[in-house]
C-alpha positions in Angstrom: 24.9 -17.4 -31.1 21.5 -16.5 -32.5 19.8 -13.7 -30.4 16.5 -13.7 -32.3 13.7 -13.1 -29.8 10.8 -15.6 -29.7 7.5 -15.0 -27.8 6.3 -17.8 -25.6 2.9 -18.8 -24.3 2.0 -20.9 -21.3 0.6 -24.2 -22.6 0.4 -26.5 -19.6 1.4 -27.2 -16.0 1.6 -30.7 -14.5 3.3 -32.7 -11.9 6.9 -33.6 -12.9 7.4 -37.2 -13.8 11.1 -37.0 -12.9 11.2 -34.9 -9.7 9.0 -35.4 -6.7 7.3 -32.3 -5.5 8.2 -30.4 -8.7 6.1 -29.4 -11.6 6.6 -29.2 -15.4 5.7 -25.9 -16.9 5.4 -26.2 -20.7 6.0 -23.0 -22.7 5.5 -22.9 -26.4 6.5 -20.5 -29.2 3.6 -18.4 -30.3 4.2 -19.0 -34.0 5.6 -22.5 -34.0 5.6 -26.0 -32.7 8.6 -26.0 -30.4 8.0 -26.3 -26.7 10.2 -25.4 -23.7 9.5 -27.5 -20.6 10.8 -26.0 -17.4 10.8 -27.8 -14.0 9.6 -25.4 -11.2 8.8 -25.7 -7.6 5.4 -26.3 -5.9 5.1 -22.7 -4.6 5.7 -21.1 -8.0 3.5 -23.6 -9.7 0.6 -22.7 -7.3 1.3 -19.0 -7.8 1.1 -19.3 -11.6 -2.0 -21.6 -11.5 -4.0 -19.4 -9.1 -3.6 -16.4 -11.3 -4.2 -18.3 -14.6 -7.4 -19.8 -13.1 -8.7 -16.5 -11.8 -8.7 -17.5 -8.1 -8.7 -14.7 -5.5 -6.8 -15.6 -2.3 -8.2 -14.2 0.9 -4.8 -12.6 1.5 -2.2 -11.8 -1.1 0.6 -14.3 -2.1 4.2 -13.0 -2.4 3.8 -12.3 -6.2 0.5 -10.5 -5.5 2.3 -8.2 -3.0 5.0 -7.5 -5.6 2.3 -6.5 -8.1 0.5 -4.2 -5.6 3.9 -2.7 -4.6 4.8 -2.1 -8.2 1.4 -0.6 -9.1 1.5 1.7 -6.0 4.9 3.1 -7.0 4.1 3.2 -10.7 6.5 0.5 -11.7 5.4 -1.7 -14.6 6.8 -5.0 -15.9 6.9 -4.7 -19.7 8.2 -8.2 -20.4 10.0 -11.2 -19.1 13.0 -12.6 -21.0 14.4 -16.1 -20.5 17.9 -15.0 -21.6 20.3 -17.9 -20.9 20.6 -21.6 -20.2 23.6 -22.9 -18.2 23.9 -26.6 -17.3 20.1 -27.1 -17.4 19.3 -23.9 -15.4 17.3 -21.2 -17.1 18.1 -17.5 -16.3 15.5 -14.8 -16.7 15.0 -11.1 -16.2 12.2 -8.6 -15.8 12.2 -5.6 -18.0 10.6 -3.0 -15.8 9.5 0.6 -16.5 9.8 3.2 -13.8 7.5 6.1 -13.2 9.9 8.4 -15.1 9.7 6.1 -18.2 13.2 4.6 -17.8 13.5 0.9 -18.4 15.4 -1.2 -15.8 16.4 -4.9 -16.0 16.0 -7.1 -12.9 17.3 -10.6 -12.6 14.7 -13.2 -11.5 14.3 -16.9 -11.3 12.4 -18.0 -14.4 9.4 -19.4 -12.4 9.0 -16.1 -10.4 9.3 -14.2 -13.7 6.5 -16.2 -15.2 4.3 -15.9 -12.1 4.8 -12.1 -12.4 4.2 -12.1 -16.2 0.7 -13.6 -15.7 -0.1 -10.9 -13.1 1.2 -8.0 -15.2 -0.2 -9.6 -18.3 3.0 -9.0 -20.1 4.7 -11.1 -22.8 7.3 -13.8 -22.2 10.3 -14.1 -24.6 13.3 -16.3 -25.1 16.1 -16.4 -27.7 16.5 -18.7 -30.6 19.7 -20.2 -29.2 17.8 -21.3 -26.1 14.8 -22.8 -27.9 17.1 -24.3 -30.5 19.1 -26.2 -27.8 16.4 -26.9 -25.1 13.2 -26.8 -27.1 11.4 -29.9 -28.2 8.6 -30.5 -30.7 5.4 -31.7 -29.3 2.2 -32.3 -31.2 -1.0 -31.0 -29.7 -1.9 -34.5 -28.6 1.4 -34.9 -26.7 0.8 -31.6 -24.9 -2.7 -32.8 -24.0 -1.3 -36.0 -22.7 1.3 -34.2 -20.7 -1.3 -32.1 -18.9 -4.2 -34.6 -18.8 -5.0 -37.8 -17.0 -5.8 -41.2 -18.6 -9.4 -40.2 -19.2 -8.4 -37.0 -20.9 -9.5 -34.7 -18.1 -7.2 -31.8 -17.4 -4.9 -32.4 -14.5 -5.4 -30.1 -11.6 -2.1 -29.0 -10.0 -2.7 -31.4 -7.2 -5.2 -33.8 -8.4 -6.9 -36.1 -5.8 -10.0 -38.3 -6.0 -11.1 -37.7 -2.4 -13.7 -35.2 -3.3 -15.3 -37.3 -6.0 -18.0 -38.6 -3.6 -19.0 -35.2 -2.2 -22.1 -33.4 -3.4 -21.9 -29.9 -5.0 -23.1 -28.0 -1.9 -20.5 -29.7 0.3 -17.8 -29.0 -2.2 -18.7 -25.3 -2.3 -18.6 -25.1 1.5 -15.2 -26.8 1.5 -14.0 -24.4 -1.1 -15.0 -21.4 1.0 -13.3 -22.9 4.0 -10.1 -23.7 2.0 -9.9 -20.1 0.7 -10.5 -18.6 4.2 -7.7 -20.9 5.6 -5.4 -19.9 2.7 -5.1 -23.5 1.6 -4.8 -22.7 -2.1 -3.7 -26.1 -3.2 -6.9 -27.6 -1.8 -9.0 -24.7 -3.2 -7.7 -25.3 -6.7 -8.7 -29.0 -6.5 -12.1 -28.2 -5.1 -12.7 -25.4 -7.7 -11.8 -27.8 -10.5 -14.1 -30.5 -9.1 -17.0 -28.0 -8.9 -16.5 -26.9 -12.5 -16.5 -30.5 -13.7 -20.0 -30.9 -12.0 -21.4 -27.8 -13.6 
C-alpha cells in the first residue's frame, strides 16, 4: 500500500447528479490532473461554501463555533488527512496542535474536516493508494462542466431562477433579510445574483 502523501485543493462544489439533497465536492491534487469527487450532505456543503465565498453569518455555524473554541484555547488545526477509503466511505482526521506544542489526531467525517480546513486555512492531504483507487482524471473543461450550468455560469450551491426578475436594490434588501434570518442557502443565491449584476 503506497502511503505517499498528496496535497489536495478544493476545485468545485455542485449538486449531486446521483443523490437527491447531496452535493459533489471535487478535490484535485495540487500537482496533477487527478480529481477526487466526494459526496457530502447539504449542511456541510453550505458550511464549506459560506467560508469559501467569504460570507459572514449573523450568528456562527457549528464549524465557526469550533474554530472560535479552538482559537480561545490555543488549539490549532495543522492539516486534514483523508487517510482511508472503505466500501466507498472516506475516513479523515484532523492533525491538531495543542497550546503546549504537542500534536494530536482527531477522527472526523471528511466533509467536516474540509469545512474546518477552509476555516483554519490549513492544507488537505490524502494518500496515493486512495487517489490511485478512487481518483479520476478530469480535464479543466470537465471540471467546469461539473460545476457550471448550460450557459457556463458557475452553479450556486442552490441555484434558482426566482430572483432573476428582481432589481439590484431589492436583491440587496432580500440579502440583508436572509442573513438576519440565518437563511444562508438563500443568502448564497442572492449574493451570487448580485455579483452577476455588478
